[in-house]
C-alpha positions, -999 to 999 in steps of 0.1 A, spaced: -550 -260 132 -568 -227 133 -578 -210 166 -614 -220 160 -604 -257 155 -584 -256 187 -612 -241 207 -636 -267 193 -612 -295 202 -610 -282 237 -648 -279 239 -652 -315 228 -626 -326 254 -645 -308 281 -678 -324 270 -661 -358 272 -647 -349 307 -682 -338 319 -697 -371 307 -669 -390 324 -674 -371 357 -711 -378 354 -704 -415 351 -681 -414 381 -707 -395 401 -732 -422 393 -708 -448 406 -694 -431 436 -723 -409 448 -723 -372 454 -694 -370 479 -672 -340 485 -645 -352 462 -667 -357 432 -685 -324 438 -651 -307 437 -643 -324 404 -677 -314 390 -671 -278 402 -637 -277 386 -652 -291 353 -679 -264 354 -652 -237 360 -633 -250 330 -664 -247 309 -670 -211 321 -634 -202 314 -635 -217 279 -666 -197 272 -648 -165 283 -618 -174 262 -641 -180 231 -657 -146 236 -623 -129 239 -611 -146 208 -643 -137 189 -639 -101 199 -603 -100 187 -588 -100 221 -551 -94 226 -528 -119 212 -494 -123 228 -466 -138 208 -446 -165 226 -410 -156 226 -387 -184 214 -357 -168 231 -352 -165 268 -327 -140 281 -304 -157 306 -291 -138 336 -260 -151 353 -257 -148 390 -223 -148 405 -213 -175 431 -192 -149 450 -206 -141 484 -224 -108 489 -208 -79 506 -216 -83 543 -220 -46 546 -253 -49 528 -268 -66 558 -255 -43 585 -288 -26 593 -310 -57 586 -330 -73 613 -337 -110 615 -375 -107 618 -394 -137 629 -367 -155 648 -381 -144 681 -349 -146 702 -337 -118 724 -302 -118 712 -311 -119 675 -297 -153 668 -316 -184 659 -323 -209 687 
């Protein structure tokens, strides 16, 4: 699929979502929960509009990297000297130990 086809498919899905939310609203009334869903649907539509504008203007395209660099972390304990000057902020006890 092309980018235009993908954007059109998303737009159709959002249209279907908006119609479904409208049906729910008719059945459930205009309570807080349905208003939040309606608001989220409206935000999605606005975001898609911005995305379409960005795509039409030739916005930046990032390539998704298929490789992920793994970083190994040793299981060995840290050198305790690293924590000599550290404070246990937030514990709130006078002697610096957890209650």
